[in-house]
Steps between C-alpha positions, in 0.01 A plus 500: 500500500879460508728531201565127530137441408527700178412288197782451255482710181327319217748372244443618147522822307804710597485877530574658161839668455517875527676789671368365832742204494418254779273744685179294466645183653445536876754366751409158638424501784371854527681721750316549831244775505138605490245559223593816312871481581733578212717209383687690230471802273637599162480819295241464224501691175140614495303659219300699753590856617648372824795330659421129483633233734451128448417332830487146635300479822359247745137402507297188581347247265143374514593250774689750717854398403755775432564579137686756289323735258645751257370840403593861421501814711461834321617816677325795332692803384200724569427642845196401701281806556242337727494496880737282697774272371518377142247221441569159349281295266554123476389387154388145426531405134223369282565161343852483356534128438652206685864477391784662691571729205159667548615694809405869472835601651676357195273678256542833676853492356398427143127580456483189277632151567532255211610140527483298175297374341173656621548629854438876490402708802439873536520703819147634466474643854800735487275803419316449830833504683595820317168664592562451871866598481413827322294595806783434742370162617757223553419165342596141574398233249509135602576219257306254719660168587616286209536781248872578497566275800461120473143379455237392488318833496197482735266645240177649648602369842335719763747464784829484311431792267338718766804454724734574209333840454516587870859384542606701195376810683687396814816444295477843339459667839810318627724602211763752613523856369157517336351782705213271591415463868375194691160670531483626141148471358455187289253420223439174313423499126409220257276389215390147401747255658642810665151593615462163668843538662424846640151396612656204682769728644233739630343208688831365628658831605336546842644171627797432269645851464345729767825701500411649159325839506251387238284786373310323223481227239400521134382168359389489137309203354609261776429128442375456855307184414714269285215262423303782335809627317580150370157478341548835326857427387413163345514535122623860508806658342684458830391147589868397513534683831307208648824309437680744732241436770519120468880503501502723806248287686687181412824652627365627831218258583607133472136389523441655156752279320299174503193690381696641207641154424152351510331744263750682275564336162814511285394823329441659840837379627669658201326826585611481865861427402506788253330762720736420789773697320299758305406866526160643405529549126643156430224341707240648266576214260224320696246774431133399485566138602234344721640330809310179421754450220763448772316235703472123467128504578400787271384697803592863551739585781211668683304175492798303626564738789132476596537126561841501670488622863879541523499732199205692640692555824804638317280738300314603817831596667549765232159665561518868589222662700501306826717751690441872563768743374557767763632765257277650225471318168414615145355219285461556125335263251355513151139383491581307181838361604543184290773335710438593865122502549353825630254309717768343717667842541171648619466206739844580640387857565183372669701258714738772617220750558317242707804476727514877551786587264531837324463411132443722199368304202543658157336328204618558144213467254661397174275313255587139411813507281557175306432276801773244557777720361559650851459853363233547763764418760802679357362829372354615835852510646546860382187657650557291813853637538378858465256442786755312709760775469276774641351269761847399624624859513193595703583229753858626529373859537269408786170537314228286665442184300161469325296183535236331288389278788 
């Protein structure tokens, strides 16, 4: 699609002030180029043991139009001791929020971002970046579209977020003076929303980014089936994230807007307006609310989607498991995950195995931990990362990938 077809940025929340100046406001129209091309760079003061560079790069949105996405490239100070050129890992963040100020590349400068009165966000994935850097692995970390750059953020959008992850890797490989090579080994890494993004990227890569030398993908607790995840999230500590999803769908799928107008009541509209500019912690003000409190009919959002074919189609477009990844995949899930159901993760594994993919499934067997508080979703991040680190290094070192299929 040509640059002339690019949708105009959504008016609303400006990028927050900071040492980045006007960096997050892309030129309009975008300069000519291809997905993964660098639009601009800027030195970034990182809290990781690396030289950090803020990047703005080209990608495509969910409808194929060119778009600009921000992120951070980390050049490790440690040597790579494995075979071949230094590898690169493209990290997809877990849920950060919906406002522009929630961009990970901003928080890499400060570790904490606070915007009065209640908007507080912590850079909780920096230790995973540091782990890879300490082993001589280069890292690129996408902000996704609409975090940093103008929104709306396509939250849990299969195509847009998968492409953002792949094009971040392309952008890192095209940066000058990094020591990376065009054929450097690439890995994809993500948990939760990031798990969905990397799982989608693994499916998209053979056709969208066949130029990448993809060695493997780690996907932790991926919400591959949004209908199942919606049921689990309803009434939980993190139910407000449903506001991110509705705002993203309304922004990118015009057919969703009349459905929202038809069913969402004044209380629900207040929630949508508020969550459109929030990060995670502030959104928890909606904790333990049932979605039927936001509807005119008293139905849950799951019930409404079940009777609206247009909404079902939008949800179906986000389903992951219909396409075979050609590179190996590690899938990790807690059997008692209380936000992203374990059953739909196991179904994803079965779907991929049935298509002949190489998939290792690793189940974490934590007991139920205060269901609804998302402890069963958040705590398994640490054991999952320990597994992912060794699995990814094995792929870069040429060890044959194991399979549970």
